[in-house]
C-alpha positions as CSV (number, residue, x, y, z in Angstrom):
1,X,78.9,-123.6,-129.0
2,X,81.4,-121.7,-126.8
3,X,83.9,-121.5,-129.7
4,X,81.1,-120.1,-131.9
5,X,80.2,-117.5,-129.4
6,X,83.9,-116.6,-129.0
7,X,84.2,-115.8,-132.7
8,X,81.1,-113.6,-132.7
9,X,82.6,-111.7,-129.8
10,X,86.0,-111.5,-131.3
11,X,85.0,-110.1,-134.7
12,X,84.7,-106.5,-133.5
13,X,88.0,-106.8,-131.7
14,X,89.6,-108.2,-134.9
15,X,88.6,-105.0,-136.8
16,X,90.2,-102.9,-134.1
17,X,93.4,-104.9,-134.1
18,X,93.0,-106.0,-130.5
19,X,93.6,-109.7,-130.8
20,X,97.0,-110.5,-129.4
21,X,98.6,-113.6,-130.7
22,X,96.1,-114.1,-133.5
23,X,97.9,-115.1,-136.7
24,X,96.1,-113.9,-139.8
25,X,95.8,-116.2,-142.8
26,X,98.1,-115.6,-145.8
27,X,96.2,-113.7,-148.4
28,X,93.9,-112.0,-145.9
29,X,93.4,-108.3,-146.5
30,X,93.4,-107.6,-142.7
31,X,92.7,-109.3,-139.4
32,X,88.9,-108.8,-139.7
33,X,89.0,-110.6,-143.0
34,X,90.9,-113.5,-141.5
35,X,88.8,-113.8,-138.4
36,X,85.6,-113.6,-140.5
37,X,86.9,-116.5,-142.6
38,X,87.6,-118.6,-139.5
39,X,84.2,-117.9,-138.1
40,X,82.4,-118.9,-141.3
41,X,84.5,-122.1,-141.5
42,X,83.7,-123.0,-137.9
43,X,80.0,-122.5,-138.3
44,X,80.1,-124.4,-141.6
45,X,81.7,-127.3,-139.8
46,X,78.8,-127.3,-137.3
47,X,76.3,-127.2,-140.2
48,X,78.1,-130.1,-142.0
49,X,77.9,-132.1,-138.8
50,X,74.2,-131.4,-138.5
51,X,73.6,-132.4,-142.1
52,X,75.5,-135.6,-141.6
53,X,73.5,-136.4,-138.5
54,X,70.3,-135.7,-140.3
55,X,71.3,-138.0,-143.2
56,X,72.1,-140.8,-140.7
57,X,68.7,-140.4,-139.1
58,X,70.1,-139.1,-135.9
59,X,68.0,-135.9,-136.1
60,X,64.3,-135.8,-136.4
61,X,62.6,-134.8,-139.7
62,X,61.7,-131.4,-138.2
63,X,65.3,-130.5,-138.1
64,X,65.4,-130.2,-141.9
65,X,63.8,-126.7,-141.8
66,X,66.5,-125.5,-139.3
67,X,69.2,-127.0,-141.5
68,X,67.8,-125.3,-144.6
69,X,67.7,-122.0,-142.8
70,X,71.3,-122.5,-141.7
71,X,72.3,-123.3,-145.3
72,X,70.7,-120.1,-146.5
73,X,72.5,-118.1,-143.8
74,X,75.8,-119.8,-144.7
75,X,75.3,-118.9,-148.3
76,X,74.6,-115.2,-147.4
77,X,77.6,-115.0,-145.0
78,X,80.0,-116.7,-147.4
79,X,78.9,-114.4,-150.3
80,X,79.4,-111.3,-148.0
81,X,82.8,-112.5,-147.1
82,X,83.8,-113.1,-150.7
83,X,82.7,-109.6,-151.6
84,X,84.7,-108.1,-148.7
85,X,87.7,-110.3,-149.2
86,X,87.9,-109.5,-152.9
87,X,87.6,-105.8,-152.2
88,X,84.3,-105.3,-153.9
89,X,82.8,-103.9,-150.7
90,X,84.1,-102.4,-147.5
91,X,80.8,-103.0,-145.7
92,X,82.1,-104.5,-142.5
93,X,78.7,-104.1,-140.8
94,X,76.9,-106.2,-143.4
95,X,79.5,-109.0,-143.2
96,X,79.3,-108.9,-139.4
97,X,75.5,-109.1,-139.5
98,X,75.5,-112.0,-142.0
99,X,78.0,-113.9,-139.9
100,X,76.0,-113.3,-136.8
101,X,72.8,-114.5,-138.6
102,X,74.6,-117.7,-139.6
103,X,75.8,-118.2,-136.0
104,X,72.2,-117.6,-134.7
105,X,70.9,-120.2,-137.2
106,X,73.4,-122.8,-135.9
107,X,72.5,-121.9,-132.3
108,X,68.8,-122.3,-133.1
109,X,69.4,-125.7,-134.6
110,X,71.4,-126.8,-131.6
111,X,68.9,-125.4,-129.2
112,X,66.0,-127.1,-130.9
113,X,67.6,-130.5,-131.4
114,X,70.5,-130.7,-129.0
115,X,74.1,-130.8,-129.7
116,X,77.4,-129.5,-128.5
């Protein structure tokens, strides 16, 4: 959860170029693009973990709704990132909002059903 929060807080800094020591991914169009990609991957890992726990019966049936909401938020954030990364949009605010919504859906899942 702390790592997730750190990415949300770092995204505005990434756009301003204030992350010292951060190494952008090859092929990234800028630091914001790279940090956004990292954030989405981290939140996706948390979502995949929740899905695996649900499949194993380690989460209650009520968690399915939260997982579905997180999947929808992931799809939106990933689509926004693809548009930004490919140069089809320069709407940083929308990408940031979509990543934040994904992070919030993961946080809601964890708050409701426990987790790291």
